[in-house]
NUNUBA-449258 format. One record per atom (N, C-alpha, C): residue in three letters; x, y, z; residue number from 1. Coordinates in steps of 0.05 Angstrom, whole numbers. Example, Ala and Ser with C-alpha at 12.3 -4.5 7.8 and 13.67 -1.06 7.14 Angstrom:
r,x,y,z,k
ALA,264,-114,156,1 .
ALA,246,-90,156,1 .
ALA,264,-66,156,1 .
SER,257,-45,142,2 .
SER,273,-21,143,2 .
SER,258,1,157,2 .
***
This chain:
r,x,y,z,k
MET,485,1642,2805,1 .
MET,467,1627,2794,1 .
MET,461,1640,2768,1 .
SER,456,1629,2746,2 .
SER,444,1641,2725,2 .
SER,417,1634,2728,2 .
ARG,406,1653,2705,3 .
ARG,380,1647,2703,3 .
ARG,374,1629,2687,3 .
PRO,347,1618,2685,4 .
PRO,332,1595,2674,4 .
PRO,338,1596,2644,4 .
LYS,345,1578,2634,5 .
LYS,339,1576,2607,5 .
LYS,320,1550,2600,5 .
LYS,312,1561,2575,6 .
LYS,292,1538,2567,6 .
LYS,307,1512,2549,6 .
ARG,301,1489,2559,7 .
ARG,314,1464,2550,7 .
ARG,297,1446,2531,7 .
SER,301,1427,2514,8 .
SER,284,1412,2500,8 .
SER,290,1389,2513,8 .
LEU,269,1370,2513,9 .
LEU,270,1342,2521,9 .
LEU,250,1330,2502,9 .
THR,250,1303,2501,10 .
THR,237,1287,2488,10 .
THR,229,1271,2506,10 .
LEU,199,1267,2517,11 .
LEU,188,1248,2535,11 .
LEU,169,1225,2520,11 .
LYS,184,1204,2514,12 .
LYS,173,1179,2497,12 .
LYS,154,1194,2470,12 .
GLY,171,1209,2459,13 .
GLY,165,1213,2430,13 .
GLY,151,1241,2430,13 .
HIS,150,1254,2449,14 .
HIS,137,1278,2457,14 .
HIS,157,1301,2464,14 .
ARG,157,1319,2444,15 .
ARG,177,1342,2455,15 .
ARG,165,1361,2476,15 .
THR,180,1369,2493,16 .
THR,172,1389,2513,16 .
THR,192,1398,2518,16 .
SER,192,1425,2534,17 .
SER,220,1443,2549,17 .
SER,213,1447,2579,17 .
VAL,232,1450,2587,18 .
VAL,237,1460,2621,18 .
VAL,260,1482,2621,18 .
SER,248,1499,2637,19 .
SER,264,1520,2645,19 .
SER,283,1513,2666,19 .
LEU,309,1511,2663,20 .
LEU,332,1505,2683,20 .
LEU,353,1522,2678,20 .
GLU,368,1531,2702,21 .
GLU,390,1544,2707,21 .
GLU,409,1525,2697,21 .
ASP,434,1539,2684,22 .
ASP,456,1518,2674,22 .
ASP,465,1504,2692,22 .
GLU,468,1510,2724,23 .
GLU,480,1494,2743,23 .
GLU,463,1467,2744,23 .
PHE,438,1470,2743,24 .
PHE,423,1447,2747,24 .
PHE,422,1431,2723,24 .
TRP,425,1446,2698,25 .
TRP,426,1428,2674,25 .
TRP,454,1409,2673,25 .
LYS,473,1420,2683,26 .
LYS,502,1408,2683,26 .
LYS,505,1386,2698,26 .
GLU,487,1388,2724,27 .
GLU,484,1367,2745,27 .
GLU,465,1345,2734,27 .
PHE,442,1352,2715,28 .
PHE,422,1332,2710,28 .
PHE,438,1312,2690,28 .
ARG,457,1330,2671,29 .
ARG,467,1314,2651,29 .
ARG,489,1299,2663,29 .
ARG,502,1312,2683,30 .
ARG,524,1291,2699,30 .
ARG,514,1264,2708,30 .
ILE,489,1272,2721,31 .
ILE,477,1246,2734,31 .
ILE,467,1226,2708,31 .
ALA,458,1237,2692,32 .
ALA,452,1218,2675,32 .
ALA,472,1203,2659,32 .
THR,492,1217,2654,33 .
THR,519,1203,2646,33 .
THR,529,1183,2667,33 .
GLU,527,1194,2694,34 .
GLU,538,1169,2716,34 .
GLU,521,1151,2712,34 .
GLN,493,1146,2707,35 .
GLN,475,1126,2708,35 .
GLN,476,1109,2682,35 .
SER,494,1115,2660,36 .
SER,496,1111,2636,36 .
SER,468,1113,2621,36 .
ARG,451,1140,2628,37 .
ARG,425,1136,2618,37 .
ARG,428,1157,2600,37 .
PRO,409,1154,2571,38 .
PRO,403,1177,2560,38 .
PRO,386,1203,2577,38 .
ILE,390,1231,2572,39 .
ILE,376,1247,2589,39 .
ILE,350,1247,2589,39 .
ASN,342,1237,2556,40 .
ASN,310,1239,2559,40 .
ASN,298,1214,2579,40 .
ASP,313,1193,2578,41 .
ASP,300,1171,2595,41 .
ASP,295,1178,2617,41 .
LEU,317,1196,2632,42 .
LEU,316,1202,2666,42 .
LEU,294,1224,2665,42 .
ALA,291,1241,2653,43 .
ALA,273,1262,2651,43 .
ALA,242,1251,2654,43 .
PHE,242,1223,2632,44 .
PHE,214,1213,2634,44 .
PHE,213,1203,2657,44 .
GLU,227,1188,2672,45 .
GLU,228,1178,2697,45 .
GLU,216,1189,2717,45 .
ILE,233,1215,2716,46 .
ILE,223,1237,2738,46 .
ILE,192,1250,2732,46 .
ASP,184,1249,2708,47 .
ASP,166,1259,2701,47 .
ASP,142,1242,2708,47 .
ALA,144,1211,2706,48 .
ALA,124,1197,2704,48 .
ALA,118,1192,2733,48 .
ASN,144,1202,2759,49 .
ASN,143,1194,2782,49 .
ASN,130,1220,2802,49 .
ARG,128,1244,2787,50 .
ARG,129,1268,2803,50 .
ARG,95,1272,2806,50 .
ASP,94,1285,2832,51 .
ASP,64,1295,2841,51 .
ASP,52,1315,2815,51 .
PRO,32,1310,2807,52 .
PRO,19,1327,2787,52 .
PRO,20,1353,2796,52 .
ASP,17,1367,2814,53 .
ASP,19,1398,2822,53 .
ASP,49,1408,2826,53 .
ILE,67,1388,2818,54 .
ILE,98,1400,2810,54 .
ILE,106,1398,2787,54 .
GLY,115,1414,2778,55 .
GLY,123,1422,2750,55 .
GLY,143,1404,2740,55 .
LEU,151,1399,2718,56 .
LEU,177,1380,2715,56 .
LEU,203,1389,2720,56 .
ALA,205,1416,2712,57 .
ALA,229,1428,2723,57 .
ALA,241,1428,2749,57 .
SER,209,1436,2769,58 .
SER,219,1432,2797,58 .
SER,225,1405,2800,58 .
ALA,207,1383,2789,59 .
ALA,214,1356,2804,59 .
ALA,246,1350,2787,59 .
ILE,255,1363,2765,60 .
ILE,283,1356,2768,60 .
ILE,302,1365,2781,60 .
ARG,295,1393,2795,61 .
ARG,311,1407,2813,61 .
ARG,312,1388,2843,61 .
LEU,284,1379,2847,62 .
LEU,286,1365,2870,62 .
LEU,303,1335,2866,62 .
TYR,300,1325,2849,63 .
TYR,314,1296,2840,63 .
TYR,340,1305,2842,63 .
ILE,352,1326,2830,64 .
ILE,385,1328,2837,64 .
ILE,393,1338,2861,64 .
LEU,377,1351,2873,65 .
LEU,376,1351,2909,65 .
LEU,377,1330,2919,65 .
ARG,362,1316,2914,66 .
ARG,359,1282,2929,66 .
ARG,388,1271,2929,66 .
GLN,403,1272,2902,67 .
GLN,423,1263,2893,67 .
GLN,449,1265,2916,67 .
PHE,445,1290,2924,68 .
PHE,463,1303,2942,68 .
PHE,460,1300,2975,68 .
THR,436,1293,2981,69 .
THR,424,1292,3007,69 .
THR,417,1262,3014,69 .
GLY,420,1243,2991,70 .
GLY,412,1214,3000,70 .
GLY,391,1206,3008,70 .
***
């Protein structure tokens, strides 16, 4: 598995970054494409629904994991 890399996202007009491994980033992009959604919109939804004690990168990883476990 690769080391996390910073990736830029725009959440409702605000720039932010998350550190994700290439494998998670590729799956995140694949899920967004599969849902016919811009990746920033999917990230915003995850951000809006995450527990405030969980960072955005962790919330994205958990979202991806849930896609596989249903």
